RODO-2510 file (C-alpha; in nm, 4 decimals, decimal comma):
residues 624
     n   res          X          Y          Z
     1     m    10,7473     7,9067    10,7200
     2     s    11,0567     8,1199    10,7802
     3     r    11,0503     8,4917    10,7100
     4     v    11,3228     8,4636    10,4457
     5     r    11,1415     8,1861    10,2618
     6     r    10,8123     8,3745    10,2778
     7     t    10,9788     8,6861    10,1367
     8     f    11,1360     8,4849     9,8553
     9     l    10,8098     8,3131     9,7601
    10     t    10,6227     8,6438     9,7615
    11     a    10,8813     8,8004     9,5317
    12     a    10,8784     8,4931     9,3042
    13     g    10,4996     8,4997     9,2800
    14     i    10,4856     8,8665     9,1909
    15     a    10,7724     8,8224     8,9429
    16     l    10,6040     8,5353     8,7600
    17     g    10,2720     8,7200     8,7560
    18     v    10,4372     9,0290     8,6059
    19     l    10,6137     8,8089     8,3502
    20     l    10,2900     8,6381     8,2417
    21     l    10,0983     8,9666     8,2331
    22     t    10,3698     9,1212     8,0153
    23     d    10,3507     8,8238     7,7782
    24     v     9,9736     8,8669     7,7522
    25     l    10,0174     9,2376     7,6772
    26     r    10,2608     9,1506     7,3949
    27     v     9,9737     8,9650     7,2278
    28     w     9,6856     9,1887     7,3359
    29     l     9,8352     9,5128     7,2025
    30     p     9,8861     9,3959     6,8418
    31     s     9,5520     9,2137     6,8530
    32     i     9,3810     9,5472     6,9172
    33     i     9,5374     9,6815     6,5963
    34     t     9,5322     9,3855     6,3594
    35     v     9,2161     9,2024     6,4694
    36     f     8,9847     9,4612     6,6247
    37     g     9,1305     9,7547     6,4327
    38     q     9,1854     9,5632     6,1063
    39     a     9,5037     9,7579     6,0251
    40     a     9,3792    10,1156     6,0668
    41     s     9,0421    10,0619     5,8963
    42     t     8,8770    10,1080     6,2385
    43     p     8,8931    10,4611     6,3882
    44     a     9,1668    10,5015     6,6476
    45     e     8,9136    10,6452     6,8929
    46     l     8,7049    10,3266     6,8762
    47     m     9,0115    10,1058     6,9245
    48     g     9,1133    10,3157     7,2242
    49     g     8,7651    10,2859     7,3734
    50     f     8,7674     9,9074     7,3332
    51     a     9,1092     9,8861     7,4951
    52     l     9,0116    10,0990     7,7946
    53     l     8,6937     9,8970     7,8489
    54     w     8,8958     9,6164     8,0110
    55     f     9,0581     9,8565     8,2546
    56     v     8,7174     9,9961     8,3502
    57     g     8,6129     9,6395     8,4274
    58     a     8,9107     9,5981     8,6589
    59     f     8,8251     9,9234     8,8389
    60     a     8,4713     9,7909     8,8955
    61     v     8,6073     9,4785     9,0664
    62     v     8,8313     9,6641     9,3168
    63     p     8,5511     9,7609     9,5653
    64     l     8,4535     9,3937     9,5849
    65     l     8,7997     9,2662     9,6750
    66     r     8,7841     9,3209    10,0509
    67     p     8,4299     9,1753    10,0944
    68     l     8,5189     8,8741     9,8774
    69     g     8,8629     8,8324    10,0332
    70     s     9,1536     8,9742     9,8371
    71     r     9,3745     8,6694     9,8915
    72     g     9,1205     8,4278     9,7480
    73     v     9,0498     8,6550     9,4531
    74     a     9,4225     8,6884     9,3859
    75     v     9,4546     8,3090     9,3603
    76     v     9,1512     8,2711     9,1307
    77     a     9,2541     8,5620     8,9082
    78     g     9,6132     8,4363     8,8956
    79     i     9,4958     8,0928     8,7807
    80     a     9,2819     8,2622     8,5144
    81     l     9,5818     8,4669     8,3997
    82     a     9,7941     8,1520     8,3636
    83     g     9,5104     7,9725     8,1859
    84     c     9,4690     8,2521     7,9322
    85     r     9,8447     8,2654     7,8783
    86     l     9,8393     7,8964     7,7886
    87     g     9,5179     7,9425     7,5912
    88     l     9,6829     8,1949     7,3608
    89     l     9,9059     7,9150     7,2304
    90     a     9,5961     7,7222     7,1265
    91     t     9,4308     8,0070     6,9359
    92     d     9,4846     8,0418     6,5637
    93     g     9,4585     8,4180     6,5488
    94     g     9,1400     8,6096     6,4796
    95     q     8,8672     8,6880     6,7306
    96     a     8,9676     8,3999     6,9595
    97     q     9,3150     8,5488     7,0004
    98     l     9,1732     8,8948     7,0689
    99     y     8,9298     8,7853     7,3375
   100     v     9,1548     8,5297     7,5082
   101     a     9,4224     8,7999     7,5325
   102     s     9,1632     9,0487     7,6606
   103     a     9,0401     8,8000     7,9218
   104     g     9,4005     8,7389     8,0233
   105     l     9,4568     9,1116     8,0604
   106     l     9,1475     9,1519     8,2792
   107     a     9,2527     8,8539     8,4917
   108     g     9,6021     8,9997     8,5255
   109     l     9,4657     9,3385     8,6311
   110     v     9,2362     9,1804     8,8918
   111     w     9,5255     8,9665     9,0213
   112     l     9,7454     9,2740     9,0517
   113     a     9,4733     9,4716     9,2294
   114     a     9,3951     9,1859     9,4694
   115     a     9,7618     9,1467     9,5559
   116     a     9,7871     9,5212     9,6127
   117     v     9,4889     9,5217     9,8479
   118     a     9,6496     9,2466    10,0544
   119     g     9,9627     9,4606    10,0864
   120     p    10,2854     9,2671    10,0149
   121     d    10,5990     9,4590     9,9170
   122     p    10,5872     9,4479     9,5348
   123     l    10,9297     9,5988     9,4668
   124     p    11,1586     9,2894     9,4646
   125     g    10,9080     9,0885     9,2627
   126     l    10,8411     9,3716     9,0193
   127     v    11,2122     9,4224     8,9547
   128     l    11,2719     9,0482     8,9163
   129     g    10,9698     9,0086     8,6870
   130     l    11,0700     9,2932     8,4554
   131     a    11,4307     9,1710     8,4393
   132     a    11,3169     8,8134     8,3734
   133     g    11,0783     8,9318     8,1036
   134     t    11,3653     9,1012     7,9248
   135     g    11,5814     8,7918     7,9582
   136     v    11,3137     8,5601     7,8208
   137     h    11,2322     8,7991     7,5349
   138     a    11,6008     8,8172     7,4452
   139     a    11,6483     8,4407     7,4752
   140     v    11,3729     8,3778     7,2178
   141     g    11,5211     8,6439     6,9897
   142     t    11,2146     8,8700     7,0490
   143     f    11,0065     8,6049     6,8659
   144     d    10,7470     8,5438     7,1386
   145     l    10,6591     8,1899     7,2375
   146     t    10,2923     8,2613     7,1602
   147     w    10,3706     8,3067     6,7921
   148     q    10,6026     8,0057     6,7749
   149     g    10,3357     7,7640     6,8917
   150     n    10,5671     7,4618     6,8856
   151     a    10,6445     7,1968     7,1477
   152     f    10,9219     7,4106     7,2938
   153     a    10,6852     7,7066     7,3335
   154     w    10,4217     7,4894     7,5016
   155     s    10,6765     7,3357     7,7365
   156     v    10,8325     7,6636     7,8506
   157     t    10,4972     7,8378     7,8885
   158     a    10,3511     7,5460     8,0821
   159     l    10,6505     7,5440     8,3183
   160     l    10,6138     7,9169     8,3828
   161     c    10,2416     7,8809     8,4485
   162     l    10,2919     7,5822     8,6786
   163     a    10,5623     7,7667     8,8710
   164     f    10,3301     8,0653     8,9079
   165     g    10,0503     7,8405     9,0298
   166     a    10,2802     7,6789     9,2854
   167     v    10,3816     8,0086     9,4483
   168     l    10,0581     8,1976     9,3824
   169     p     9,9132     8,1534     9,7346
   170     a    10,2353     8,2948     9,8832
   171     v    10,1951     8,6286     9,7035
   172     t     9,9581     8,7556     9,9701
   173     d    10,1060     8,5668    10,2684
   174     q    10,3274     8,8536    10,3754
   175     t    10,1864     9,2029    10,4328
   176     t    10,4507     9,4700    10,4757
   177     g    10,2518     9,7903    10,4665
   178     s    10,3326     9,8921    10,1093
   179     t    10,2025    10,2278     9,9900
   180     p     9,9611    10,2948     9,7019
   181     a    10,2391    10,4897     9,5257
   182     v    10,4597    10,1886     9,4578
   183     w    10,1651     9,9872     9,3232
   184     f    10,0620    10,2788     9,1012
   185     l    10,4112    10,3012     8,9533
   186     a    10,3989     9,9396     8,8330
   187     g    10,2060    10,0454     8,5200
   188     p    10,4137    10,3470     8,4097
   189     v    10,7379    10,1643     8,4898
   190     l    10,6200     9,8627     8,2882
   191     l    10,5556    10,0931     7,9904
   192     l    10,8941    10,2665     8,0004
   193     w    11,0737     9,9375     8,0653
   194     t    10,9161     9,7424     7,7789
   195     m    10,9243    10,0381     7,5395
   196     i    11,2787    10,1606     7,6116
   197     a    11,4998    10,0348     7,8915
   198     g    11,4212     9,6622     7,8859
   199     s    11,3549     9,6117     7,5136
   200     p    11,6038     9,3679     7,3546
   201     a    11,4736     9,4661     7,0117
   202     l    11,5524     9,8316     7,0792
   203     a    11,8986     9,7329     7,2006
   204     a    11,9593     9,5399     6,8765
   205     t    11,8352     9,8365     6,6746
   206     a    12,0596    10,0770     6,8655
   207     v    12,3620     9,8567     6,7972
   208     s    12,2726     9,8281     6,4283
   209     y    12,2733    10,2082     6,3981
   210     a    12,6108    10,2254     6,5692
   211     r    12,7488     9,9520     6,3416
   212     g    12,5931    10,0979     6,0258
   213     e    12,8151    10,2281     5,7478
   214     e    12,6298    10,5581     5,7001
   215     a    12,4814    10,7940     5,9591
   216     g    12,1075    10,7392     5,9949
   217     i    12,1145    10,3971     5,8233
   218     a    12,1213    10,0783     6,0302
   219     g    12,2909     9,7565     5,9314
   220     p    12,4439     9,4493     6,0972
   221     g    12,8171     9,4381     6,1537
   222     p    13,0849     9,2163     6,3074
   223     g    13,0346     9,1727     6,6797
   224     s    12,6733     9,2987     6,6777
   225     a    12,5505     9,0028     6,8841
   226     l    12,7998     9,0679     7,1634
   227     w    12,7280     9,4417     7,1672
   228     t    12,3522     9,3789     7,1781
   229     a    12,3924     9,1322     7,4649
   230     a    12,6199     9,3722     7,6534
   231     l    12,3790     9,6640     7,6155
   232     t    12,0892     9,4484     7,7376
   233     a    12,2915     9,3214     8,0339
   234     v    12,4076     9,6706     8,1341
   235     s    12,0499     9,7958     8,1235
   236     v    11,9190     9,5104     8,3389
   237     g    12,2127     9,5425     8,5805
   238     l    12,1678     9,9179     8,6258
   239     f    11,7942     9,8765     8,6781
   240     a    11,8418     9,6056     8,9421
   241     a    12,1239     9,7937     9,1136
   242     g    11,9209    10,1127     9,1368
   243     a    11,6046     9,9385     9,2574
   244     l    11,7854     9,7317     9,5234
   245     l    11,9986    10,0146     9,6583
   246     v    12,0371     9,9488    10,0303
   247     r    12,0721    10,3054    10,1577
   248     p    11,8805    10,5399     9,9288
   249     g    11,8838    10,9034    10,0303
   250     a    11,7878    11,2369     9,8838
   251     v    12,0801    11,2400     9,6416
   252     a    11,9947    10,8968     9,5004
   253     a    11,6252    10,9799     9,4747
   254     i    11,6815    11,3121     9,2949
   255     a    11,9434    11,1526     9,0674
   256     g    11,6883    10,8888     8,9724
   257     l    11,4254    11,1466     8,8829
   258     v    11,6663    11,3513     8,6711
   259     t    11,8159    11,0436     8,5040
   260     l    11,4770    10,8973     8,4164
   261     v    11,3507    11,2148     8,2523
   262     a    11,6821    11,2611     8,0701
   263     g    11,6745    10,9063     7,9340
   264     t    11,3213    10,9340     7,7981
   265     v    11,3942    11,2725     7,6401
   266     l    11,7008    11,1227     7,4728
   267     f    11,4854    10,8392     7,3412
   268     a    11,2214    11,0800     7,2131
   269     l    11,4737    11,2954     7,0268
   270     s    11,6838    11,0110     6,8875
   271     w    11,6718    10,8914     6,5295
   272     g    11,9227    10,6175     6,5919
   273     a    12,2487    10,7495     6,7324
   274     g    12,1174    10,8298     7,0801
   275     l    11,9336    10,5029     7,1476
   276     a    12,2409    10,3263     7,2856
   277     a    12,2641    10,5897     7,5598
   278     a    11,8888    10,6313     7,6187
   279     i    11,8432    10,2637     7,7099
   280     p    12,0795    10,2323     8,0100
   281     v    12,0112    10,5876     8,1326
   282     t    11,6376    10,5195     8,1433
   283     a    11,7009    10,1840     8,3142
   284     l    11,9031    10,3398     8,5948
   285     g    11,6444    10,6122     8,6464
   286     l    11,3615    10,3591     8,6692
   287     g    11,5514    10,1550     8,9280
   288     l    11,6335    10,4523     9,1491
   289     v    11,2813    10,5966     9,1519
   290     l    11,1323    10,2560     9,2276
   291     c    11,3719    10,2161     9,5181
   292     a    11,2871    10,5565     9,6633
   293     t    10,9134    10,4923     9,6352
   294     g    10,9202    10,1359     9,7660
   295     l    11,0755    10,2354    10,0966
   296     r    10,7887    10,4549    10,2111
   297     a    10,5941    10,3260    10,5053
   298     g    10,2295    10,2324    10,4668
   299     t     9,9598    10,0480    10,6523
   300     g     9,9682     9,6714    10,6783
   301     e     9,5894     9,6476    10,6713
   302     p     9,4060     9,5504    10,3496
   303     s     9,3427     9,8696    10,1534
   304     a     9,1248     9,9332     9,8490
   305     r     9,3395    10,2413     9,7800
   306     r     9,6271    10,0172     9,6825
   307     g     9,4003     9,8203     9,4507
   308     f     9,2745    10,1359     9,2794
   309     a     9,6340    10,2588     9,2544
   310     a     9,7485     9,9363     9,0868
   311     v     9,4716     9,9454     8,8256
   312     g     9,5173    10,3202     8,7841
   313     g     9,8845    10,2768     8,7086
   314     m     9,8097    10,0089     8,4484
   315     t     9,5507    10,2424     8,2969
   316     v     9,8291    10,4979     8,2571
   317     f    10,0186    10,2248     8,0716
   318     a     9,7260    10,1769     7,8303
   319     v     9,6457    10,5463     7,7812
   320     a    10,0090    10,6416     7,7204
   321     a    10,0588    10,3515     7,4771
   322     v     9,7446    10,4497     7,2849
   323     l     9,8481    10,8155     7,2790
   324     y    10,1961    10,7316     7,1508
   325     y    10,0979    10,4912     6,8750
   326     a     9,7632    10,6449     6,7721
   327     a     9,9629    10,9439     6,6512
   328     y    10,0599    10,7355     6,3473
   329     d     9,6927    10,7016     6,2519
   330     i     9,5575    11,0387     6,3595
   331     g     9,8594    11,2644     6,3148
   332     y    10,0005    11,4703     6,6030
   333     p    10,3398    11,4976     6,7761
   334     n    10,3982    11,2015     7,0068
   335     e    10,7588    11,2541     7,1175
   336     w    10,6341    11,4044     7,4422
   337     v    10,4590    11,0858     7,5624
   338     p    10,7582    10,8947     7,7138
   339     p    10,8986    11,2070     7,8878
   340     a    10,5492    11,2897     8,0161
   341     v    10,5189    10,9412     8,1684
   342     a    10,8654    10,9879     8,3212
   343     v    10,7573    11,3192     8,4732
   344     l    10,4468    11,1500     8,6167
   345     v    10,6686    10,8822     8,7713
   346     a    10,8946    11,1549     8,9089
   347     v    10,6002    11,3391     9,0659
   348     v    10,4653    11,0247     9,2322
   349     a    10,8082    10,9030     9,3443
   350     g    10,9619    11,2361     9,4373
   351     r    10,7539    11,3506     9,7320
   352     p    10,9856    11,4379    10,0227
   353     p    11,0926    11,3466    10,2835
   354     y    11,3256    11,1001    10,1134
   355     p    11,3890    10,7806    10,3104
   356     r    11,7348    10,6975    10,4345
   357     i    11,7064    10,3629    10,6037
   358     e    11,8705    10,0255    10,5711
   359     v    11,6506     9,7515    10,4303
   360     d    11,6701     9,3751    10,4082
   361     r    11,7669     9,3446    10,0420
   362     s    12,0392     9,1388     9,8841
   363     w    12,2667     9,2627     9,6069
   364     i    12,3154     8,9084     9,4814
   365     g    12,0285     8,9656     9,2393
   366     v    12,2152     9,2410     9,0530
   367     p    12,5027     9,0376     8,9043
   368     v    12,2736     8,7391     8,8553
   369     a    12,0274     8,9522     8,6564
   370     a    12,3050     9,1119     8,4502
   371     v    12,4756     8,7824     8,3665
   372     a    12,1433     8,6183     8,2798
   373     a    12,0590     8,9085     8,0476
   374     l    12,4033     8,8862     7,8868
   375     l    12,3644     8,5150     7,8167
   376     a    12,0111     8,5641     7,6863
   377     g    12,1241     8,8538     7,4675
   378     l    12,3841     8,6342     7,3013
   379     l    12,0956     8,4313     7,1584
   380     m    11,9541     8,7360     6,9801
   381     p    11,9623     8,7162     6,5987
   382     v    12,1424     9,0120     6,4429
   383     g    12,1107     8,9190     6,0772
   384     p    12,3836     8,8162     5,8327
   385     a    12,6703     9,0650     5,8213
   386     t    12,8518     8,9507     5,5102
   387     t    12,7642     8,9594     5,1423
   388     a    12,8130     8,6912     4,8812
   389     a    13,0032     8,7188     4,5554
   390     p    12,8528     8,9408     4,2824
   391     g    12,5441     8,7913     4,1213
   392     t    12,4774     8,6814     3,7673
   393     p    12,5995     8,9561     3,5319
   394     g    12,3140     9,1739     3,4139
   395     t    12,0280     8,9866     3,5865
   396     v    11,8689     9,0372     3,9300
   397     r    11,5449     8,9178     4,0935
   398     v    11,3694     9,1871     4,3003
   399     v    11,0799     9,1579     4,5483
   400     a    10,8878     9,4518     4,7005
   401     y    10,6684     9,3726     4,9998
   402     n    10,4706     9,5694     5,2576
   403     i    10,4961     9,3295     5,5527
   404     r    10,2599     9,5101     5,7964
   405     m    10,5114     9,4802     6,0820
   406     g    10,5051     9,1018     6,0395
   407     f    10,1345     9,0409     6,1117
   408     g     9,9137     8,8384     5,8816
   409     l     9,5444     8,8845     5,8147
   410     d     9,4654     8,6479     6,1013
   411     g     9,6334     8,8862     6,3471
   412     r     9,9242     8,6527     6,4215
   413     f    10,2913     8,7382     6,3901
   414     d    10,3551     8,5274     6,0795
   415     l    10,7310     8,5082     6,0418
   416     a    10,7132     8,1700     5,8673
   417     g    10,4591     8,2983     5,6160
   418     l    10,6652     8,6048     5,5316
   419     t    10,9817     8,3995     5,4933
   420     a    10,8095     8,1477     5,2662
   421     a    10,6467     8,4147     5,0482
   422     i    10,9764     8,5948     4,9912
   423     s    11,2103     8,2972     4,9586
   424     a    10,9807     8,1326     4,7027
   425     q    11,0776     8,4106     4,4597
   426     r    11,4506     8,3377     4,5060
   427     p    11,5274     8,7095     4,5276
   428     d    11,8599     8,8862     4,5042
   429     i    11,7120     9,2084     4,6449
   430     v    11,4120     9,2579     4,8757
   431     l    11,2483     9,5967     4,9374
   432     l    11,0410     9,6031     5,2574
   433     s    10,7797     9,8555     5,3720
   434     e    10,6230     9,8914     5,7196
   435     v    10,9220     9,7402     5,8939
   436     d    10,8958     9,7427     6,2739
   437     r    11,2031     9,6876     6,4906
   438     a    11,0821     9,7414     6,8498
   439     w    10,7323     9,8879     6,8668
   440     l    10,5699     9,7766     7,1925
   441     l    10,2343     9,8088     7,0151
   442     n    10,3378     9,5153     6,7943
   443     g    10,4859     9,3050     7,0737
   444     g    10,8364     9,4496     7,0785
   445     h    10,9812     9,2298     6,8015
   446     d    11,2826     9,3105     6,5888
   447     t    11,0933     9,1990     6,2800
   448     l    11,3656     9,3020     6,0377
   449     t    11,6453     9,1054     6,2023
   450     l    11,4248     8,7994     6,2500
   451     l    11,3324     8,8023     5,8813
   452     a    11,6822     8,8834     5,7545
   453     d    11,8258     8,6030     5,9667
   454     r    11,5855     8,3459     5,8211
   455     l    11,6372     8,4656     5,4646
   456     g    12,0141     8,4798     5,5081
   457     m    12,0217     8,8309     5,3611
   458     p    12,2059     9,1304     5,5127
   459     y    11,9920     9,4414     5,5511
   460     r    12,0058     9,8183     5,5373
   461     f    11,7336    10,0020     5,7312
   462     a    11,6292    10,3677     5,7333
   463     p    11,3788    10,5193     5,9786
   464     a    11,0579    10,6874     5,8678
   465     a    10,8005    10,7341     6,1460
   466     d    11,0548    10,7064     6,4259
   467     a    11,3898    10,5359     6,4826
   468     v    11,2436    10,1839     6,4758
   469     w    10,9766    10,1994     6,2015
   470     g    11,0646    10,2482     5,8384
   471     d    11,1869    10,0770     5,5202
   472     a    11,4615     9,8287     5,4422
   473     v    11,6603     9,6732     5,1613
   474     l    11,7864     9,3157     5,1986
   475     t    12,0457     9,1768     4,9595
   476     r    12,3307     8,9289     4,9379
   477     l    12,4912     9,1360     4,6632
   478     p    12,7867     9,3585     4,7537
   479     v    12,6682     9,7009     4,8688
   480     v    12,8658     9,9911     4,7194
   481     y    12,6921    10,2934     4,8672
   482     t    12,3870    10,3890     5,0753
   483     a    12,1918    10,7086     5,1452
   484     t    11,8567    10,8149     5,2855
   485     s    11,6331    11,1206     5,2634
   486     r    11,3337    11,2003     5,4830
   487     l    11,0245    11,3060     5,2896
   488     g    10,7952    11,5941     5,3767
   489     p    10,4957    11,4833     5,5879
   490     v    10,2380    11,6892     5,3865
   491     g     9,9745    11,6248     5,6525
   492     a    10,0124    11,2443     5,6552
   493     p    10,0219    11,1019     6,0096
   494     t    10,3049    10,8559     5,9423
   495     g    10,6472    10,9725     5,8269
   496     a    10,8186    10,8595     5,5092
   497     q    11,1699    10,8357     5,3659
   498     a    11,3611    10,7151     5,0599
   499     l    11,6413    10,4623     5,1162
   500     g    11,8993    10,4277     4,8418
   501     v    12,1288    10,1251     4,8185
   502     t    12,3703    10,0779     4,5273
   503     v    12,4628     9,7130     4,4648
   504     d    12,7124     9,5344     4,2426
   505     v    12,5312     9,3069     3,9953
   506     g    12,8021     9,1016     3,8302
   507     g    13,0255     9,3995     3,7702
   508     a    12,7487     9,6491     3,6895
   509     e    12,6108     9,8871     3,9516
   510     l    12,2375     9,9108     4,0144
   511     a    12,0805    10,1867     4,2267
   512     v    11,7876    10,0621     4,4363
   513     v    11,5442    10,2979     4,6119
   514     s    11,2995    10,1623     4,8715
   515     t    11,0166    10,3855     4,9907
   516     h    10,6630    10,3865     5,1299
   517     l    10,4695    10,6956     5,0281
   518     q    10,2162    10,8365     5,2765
   519     p     9,9246    11,0203     5,1138
   520     p     9,7794    11,3208     5,2927
   521     p     9,4136    11,3059     5,3995
   522     g     9,1873    11,3280     5,0971
   523     g     9,4685    11,3334     4,8398
   524     g     9,7498    11,1434     4,6752
   525     p    10,1210    11,1416     4,7653
   526     v    10,2100    11,3752     4,4789
   527     s    10,4675    11,5912     4,6548
   528     q    10,6391    11,2877     4,8111
   529     a    10,6486    11,1221     4,4689
   530     r    10,8321    11,4275     4,3354
   531     e    11,0812    11,4076     4,6245
   532     v    11,1466    11,0379     4,5662
   533     a    11,1866    11,0852     4,1906
   534     a    11,4376    11,3652     4,2492
   535     f    11,6234    11,1612     4,5116
   536     a    11,6389    10,8565     4,2827
   537     r    11,7749    11,0634     3,9934
   538     g    12,0454    11,2173     4,2115
   539     f    12,1314    10,8944     4,3913
   540     a    12,1591    10,6951     4,0675
   541     a    12,3930    10,9541     3,9150
   542     g    12,3626    10,7998     3,5698
   543     r    12,3403    10,4357     3,6882
   544     a    12,0469    10,2075     3,6177
   545     v    11,7881    10,2528     3,8917
   546     v    11,4815    10,0762     4,0314
   547     v    11,2322    10,2440     4,2653
   548     g    10,9978    10,0160     4,4555
   549     g    10,7687     9,9683     4,7505
   550     d    10,4185    10,0521     4,8653
   551     l    10,3650    10,3788     4,6758
   552     n     9,9964    10,4206     4,7693
   553     t     9,9145    10,5281     4,4151
   554     q     9,7770    10,3462     4,1111
   555     p     9,8651    10,3682     3,7412
   556     g     9,7056    10,6780     3,5958
   557     d     9,7004    10,8684     3,9250
   558     e     9,8805    11,2007     3,9411
   559     a    10,1438    11,0705     4,1841
   560     f    10,2159    10,7704     3,9610
   561     t    10,2499    10,9997     3,6596
   562     v    10,5175    11,1962     3,8471
   563     f    10,7465    10,8929     3,8237
   564     t    10,6828    10,8247     3,4559
   565     e    10,7324    11,1914     3,3678
   566     a    11,0660    11,1740     3,5515
   567     g    11,1812    10,9091     3,3050
   568     l    11,0985    10,5929     3,4973
   569     v    10,9096    10,3054     3,3368
   570     d    10,6267    10,1046     3,4934
   571     g    10,7946     9,7678     3,5429
   572     f    10,4598     9,5907     3,5596
   573     a    10,2982     9,7557     3,2552
   574     a    10,2923     9,4357     3,0503
   575     a    10,1396     9,2395     3,3392
   576     r     9,8632     9,4850     3,4324
   577     p     9,6311     9,4649     3,6094
   578     l     9,8468     9,3518     3,9016
   579     p     9,6483     9,4212     4,2198
   580     s     9,8335     9,3668     4,5466
   581     s     9,6014     9,4978     4,8194
   582     p     9,4152     9,3835     5,0229
   583     a     9,5771     9,0425     5,0305
   584     d     9,2556     8,8396     5,0688
   585     a     9,0766     9,0151     4,7808
   586     p     9,3329     9,2235     4,5896
   587     r     9,1865     9,5085     4,3882
   588     e     9,4289     9,8000     4,4304
   589     q     9,7530     9,8308     4,2332
   590     i     9,9633    10,0223     4,4862
   591     d    10,2835     9,8153     4,5161
   592     h    10,5246     9,8832     4,2315
   593     l    10,8659     9,8513     4,0731
   594     l    10,9573    10,1442     3,8453
   595     v    11,2794    10,1194     3,6476
   596     s    11,5022    10,3309     3,4278
   597     p    11,4655    10,2672     3,0495
   598     e    11,7827    10,0573     3,0214
   599     i    11,6328     9,7855     3,2421
   600     g    11,4208     9,5045     3,1023
   601     v    11,1499     9,3476     3,3198
   602     t    11,0301     8,9861     3,2953
   603     d    10,8715     8,7132     3,5077
   604     v    10,6407     8,9491     3,6967
   605     a    10,4532     8,7885     3,9866
   606     a    10,2242     8,8804     4,2757
   607     p    10,1892     8,5469     4,4604
   608     r     9,8879     8,4990     4,6838
   609     t     9,9589     8,4920     5,0563
   610     e     9,7922     8,6255     5,3689
   611     a    10,1136     8,6730     5,5676
   612     s    10,0487     9,0502     5,5387
   613     d     9,7626     9,2699     5,4215
   614     h     9,9561     9,3231     5,0942
   615     l    10,0843     9,0758     4,8387
   616     p    10,4526     9,0739     4,7518
   617     v    10,5334     9,1837     4,3971
   618     a    10,8361     9,0454     4,2153
   619     a    11,0156     9,0700     3,8822
   620     t    11,3416     8,9783     3,7132
   621     l    11,5403     9,2813     3,5987
   622     t    11,7885     9,2667     3,3136
   623     l    12,0458     9,5441     3,2784
   624     f    12,1221     9,6087     2,9110
***
């Protein structure tokens, strides 16, 4: 076999392995939360311990790789990884999904460690795999093939697994003396790539903020698809260009370190406006630091140090992800996590002397990667951008729904179930709580755009916990005005806001306020209720108003009384009791529509569905 062909097959094998491992992680991460964690009912510490258990298992295997033969183990573990990836399509959520994904993760970690011990150059394959992962995720509109479960999903997944199996033996055919450092960086780089630089969902969210009508409120606009595709392509192109730089020197290496840290800081501080810059800046930094690290000389002999480094880097991935997202259950600042990972990458990659040598790398991959990402990005849904004619004069159907980031009680991303539950009510306005637009913890979906696209309803989105998690209003009615106000945290771990959208209902204006109150530990959301009531009164400015969402308070509670004392009426009073949570055995009345006195409420419903852990609540409002 020629040297060029061997190099290509090695890179292809590593790329496909990284792609499959990333796909498994997109299922494993939300399974930890929704299946093992049962939506925050399990302590975050216990979930973190369960997650880290699989990485401990991979560490235990590393000392056995050389005695067993790292190349043979790499093939067996790679086949297991592909098998679990296919197996996830056959699971129907629940414990089977959790443990098949966990087995796939362990197999992927062992495969990575075995490949590292053998010693091939991982850089070209790693770059290709991350870029391909972004392209595939964009091409499916961030709606992963695992959750689609149709013939197309089976066919594409099977082809990827067969291709991986075909080139799997070649992964360890070529030993180039790679260093432990470059294998260690695979984990942190994977985290920053899938969370920031290579996330199509984050790119779509960034564009929606830029195209929004009001600062701090996201919404689709003309040309959003092209802008999203362009941002994704630029990010992939900069990453590939930086990583495949032919003559890296001290200037390029230092520029990469500075750029990477700057990009992650910009991401951490952004509540929308800065995301469009944070994505490509982080991408370029990741490429440059990978290039500088991958050129260091190492031994060509099998080395357990490389195996430990590979698993150690993936453990950094898991620990940093847990630290970032557990903050929304426990309550502590988490903005520092991405910059801290970037600093760790900088420390590992930035040890002088910096290499300045020519290497056998082709730039042909840069334009190919960028064009592929552009074409894939054009397939991204961006949601309807236009509104229909004003609705029936004086009458509007409203639905309020906590969608739990799109995950049903079975732990699956249930886009079809959510769409069916909402569309069955034939709504004019939909108020959504727990809307996730790019959280890696939940698989990196743009849940809002996927849902808005299927419902055919334009959206307005306002951030609460961070720039990509918050509340939304969907409506086909003409939007007159929008505003948002962040609510005081009062000790609650997850942030909250109030989103106001004024719509034209057949010539009359209706003020709609969507919110999700977050009670402090051991108490009710009284102070936030006061803030929302005051915001609604000011936003309505004499118009009829409806306030809705997951208010985390029940009729008779002090927080609920705040709304009624402010002049709002319980829209569901005549239909009580109307429990909406938990969805499989509803007993708590915490999802509400409260209206001003000039609004009549009829046809109240809370249809049974397990597409979320809450039931949707709906009513027809009549403006007198």
